[in-house]
N, C-alpha and C positions, 0 to 999 in steps of 0.2 A: 661901870668900868667911868668918872668921871673923868671924861677926857684933855684937860685939868691938871689929870695927874695922872697921865700916861707918858713911861716914860720907856723910849723903840728900847731893840733887846737885840742881840746879835743871836742872828740865825750862824748855821754851819747845816745848807739845804744836797743831801747824798741820793745823786739818784741816777742812772743808765739812761734813763730818756730826754734828750734835747726838750721838746716840746713840752714835759711835765718840769723844767726846773726853769722855763721859759717865764714862761706860767705863775707858776707858785712865787718864783721873783716877785716878781713882776707885782704882784698882790700881796705879799710880804713890805718890798717896798714901799708901796703905792699905802703902805698901815702904820708905817712909818719903822720899819726895820731895816736896820743891818744885815746883807746881806750874802755870804760868802754861796756858791756856790763850782759842786765838783757829780764827776761822771765816775772817778773811779776810787770805791771806798779809800784805799788808803794812801790818795794824796789830801784826802779828809782827815784824814788822822796826826800825818805831817802836818795839818792848819792848827790842826785840834792843840801841838806837845807845840811849836809856838808861838801862839795864838797865847794874849796873857788872859782874852774872858768872852767862853760860848756861852748862852742861858742856854737855845730851844739848838738840838740837832735833832732833824730830817731825814728815816732814810727810809728805805725800803727797805722791807723782810730780807727780798731773795737777788742774793746780783747771780752774774754768770759763773760759769762752775772757775776755781781756780780764783775765787775773789772772797774775802769776810762777809758775810752775813751782815743783816744789820742790826742781830742778836749783838752777836761779836762786837761790832762797829759803833752798839751803842756801849758793853762792857770794856772797852778801852774805852772809847771816850771820857764813859765815869772813873773808872781808873786816876784818871789823867785829870776831867774835874770833877770835883763828885759833887757838884753842885748843877751837875747840864741835865737839861728834862728832852727827854724824848717824844717823838710821834716818831710813827710807824707806816707809810704806811701799803698798800696791799691794793697789785691788782686784782680788777673782780674776778678773772677765769683762776684764780688763784686763793681763793677771797675763804673758804668752806676748806678745807684743808689746808691754810693757816689756823684759821683761829686754832685748827688743834694741835699744834705744833706752840701755838701762846700758851694755850691753858696746860702744856709740857713746862714751857720753859716759866708760869707763873706759877705752877703749882713748887716748881726744884725751890728757884730763887726769890719768890715773894718783891720782887724789880719791876717785874715789865707786866704791860698790859698794855691789849693789842687797842689799837684806833683803828672804829671802821669807820669806812669811806665806801663815797659812790664811783670814783676813779682811782687812780694808781695807790 
């Protein structure tokens, strides 16, 4: 990509690990992105409803019991803003179990695919 044509996007980052949020947000901001961070998925959804536009949602796949999971959050976000792109993060200890879950979701919806990573 030509740096002269780069247009920073608006990112919403939802994760329950403050360290991950801090490091990921700093890296995205350094790259020129405008980042809004949230620990609570429902607060992020409220921000999506109030905002004019976010281009990218970065979220965990799983949150604590009683909170929407990342896939549900992504589906609600896309219902609000159909053009939003979604990137899921996966904790290393959940990686294999989560990929099996992704395959089931992908077969049903054909809309989401996993983002494999080495961290969260």
